[in-house]
Phi, psi and omega in degrees: 000305181304312182297324178294320185293316179299321174298315180294323178292317182300315174300327181289328177282306184277339185060232183260023180250018190287341184287156177291140177279147174286155176296148183295134177282169180301317183295323184288323181293325178294317180298315178294321180295320173297313179303314173296324175299316181291317185292319179296318178302315182298315184295316179296315177302309181292324179292323184276326178286330184238072176296126185205167173232113183293324178209148182308333180301320180312316182279301188274348171261345181231298176303309182295323176289323172301312176303312183298315180299322190278308189241352172102344185249135173172144182290137183246107176282170187295335178304311187280338178286329186273334178088035175256011174243134177293153175273002192295306181296311182301319178303310185293319175298318176302315179302319178294317179303315181293322178294316175302317184293321181295341175272359180099006184270151184249206189299310179306323180292306178289332171302313182293315181306311185289322178297315175299316183289326176294321179293321173297320181293325178292350177292340176301323172305312178294311183299325180284325176300314177304308185289327182288314182297324180288327175293323184284336187198006179106182183301314187295322177287328171299313176303312182297310178300326177285326175294318174301314178298325184286330186246353181295134190306322184289318179298316180296311184303308185281346188307316183265010180261127183286055176259142183300327176304309184288324177294308177306326173299325183282351180253313187293320185294314177294324178304315188290325175291316180294331183263327192254018173230143181288132177228156182273327183289126185289337182270354179301313182294325175299316180285329174301317178298325177295311182303316181297318174297317177294327174304319186283317179303312181292315177219097185288345178289350175271013184306319177297327182285324172301313185297312180303311183298321175302314178295320177298323174297317175304315182301311189275317183272339184085167183299312183297312179289338179278344186299306176305326180289319184288328183286322176294320180299308178305319182299308181303311184296319179294326177295319182298322182286333178287322176302316179296322183304308184291321189263336186250328174125342179211150183302136173054031177304318183298345180263303186291314180291323175298321177295317179300306184293313186276327188260299186283315176279352175062033176302321188299325181296337177298337182271006183110147180235134178237156181297162182301328187269011188296321188291324183288322177295320180293319182285337177293321178284319182290318177277355175053219181296342180290344176307315182292319178296325178296317176297314172309311181297322177295316179297324181292317189278340198292340177298322183286333176213078189298326181305331185289342177255325181295310186298315177289331176294317174304314185300310185289311177304319179293318178284334180292337185274358174254140187298315177278117184241145167215148184313305186304336190298328187251009179299330171307330185282333187301320189290330176294314180302311184299324182289322181294319182294323179292325176294320181294319179296320179296327175294315176297316175305309176306313180296317181298320187296312181298327180275328194239325187215060185299344180258004181236031180293326176297316178297320178302317183288327172299315177299321178295313177300318180298321182298310185293325178295310181291328173301312179295321177295318183291317175298326187286334179264358182285156188306322187293342184240338188303327179300332183296331185293335182237016182295124179069015180297317180300317178299321182295317179289333177284323172299325181292321177297314183290332174293342183272352180283104186295326187258019178300131180235353181189137184237139176243148179252113181238123178088004175209156187282144175314318186290346173271357181278162173272001171079180178303332189289347176263332182277321170064025179236144182267074179230152176288142174245129186248114174281134180250137182247350182202162171293332176295321180287325176304322177287326177295315185273000189309315178298349190272347185217156177230007171228135181239131168247111191248140175247133184071190183269200185079200180051053184299326180302328181281335183292342186289329180242005183244151171239149182282131175272319177173166187223156165226106184071232180263011182252120182241153178252122181239154185215143176244156176284160175105170183266186185234145176247100192305148172225086190300321186289353183254000185286179194290325186288314170302318177308317181287325178301311186298318183277347184072022187258000000 
């Protein structure tokens, strides 16, 4: 009785992919290597050609804190003053920045280095999609699933961004594959456990999905084979707790205090509250008419790999129960759905090929891959999404212009909020920054700065003494002659403390 229940649960988790996968042949390895090379090239090109910031958190929770840890300069938001953010990601970024700086590289060099490394990490998604598709239907299905993961606009857009959601996605997806399907390699569960633990450390909000993967591991692998994976996961999570203890003052502080502040005290709701169905509505808008096609493909493919639907459902439902919602929160779910959709598309193709064009199956797969690629390009360029690719690009460029002013001794921000700026990580200079809230304040603080980065028009009083250095869009850099008289209490970090931001 118990054995029968166990077999049914295992079939529910693995679907029709329960058999051991054969080792990759030489041709498959070559195909996968080429696919990964193409995926990396697309990601790096997108990150370099389209400098953007998806959300202020990307700058001020990660880029900026990495710069602060590495070089001492950075704006410190309330999350870090309160101690609800782990130092893990900023610490890694700081190490890379210091290493590149030691080799003589500046802001541009370590920015691109980090983007390349994050893009390389995201290749785990492509490799996992290939492997899962291969298990579900052979090499051709694996190639289709890997190609979809390689070219899909959301996977490309988020790949080079140091956001917890995108990094956790690169960890959770391969962890689920290594843990929840049977493998001959004994170390696969251990590596899967390490990745699963890291996914939790990077983004503890994925805890429900992590728990589902852990339970599925027990069902598929059994207790004994699951034990090494469980120990590996636990070791990584404990290490994350110890890191908090050393850096923040108490074990797991970035988890429990974050929950207390944002959930119990409801701080997160101050940034906006959305209805429970918001994620469904948002993705329906982002994917446009293809959303209906995606649903159909998922339904067709789900028998082959049910877990590819179970995990994203858990992610979306868990985040739907919270009032404050953002598109990026459920990005880790997208890669599961895309792979399942690719499997469903391959099944439909196989059925049509057998009935109508048995000798043109390869051509049919090429056309199918082309359809996914063209759909991705089209969705990436539709009005509802197009602005993401260049968001804050003008600000980044303006700060680069300001960084080139050799005798800058103080910089003021006029006409825009600090949270909209790219921060010290784009400036790369050890100079005080003064947020200006009015022209009257600009006059009072005038002696403290000799460079102004202004967004929009107005601020006539500044134009009397300043000359324009350069502009990017509606953001201009202006400079006056002379030195500065520092006013430390008016710089950006004391300003943030007073504002509680």
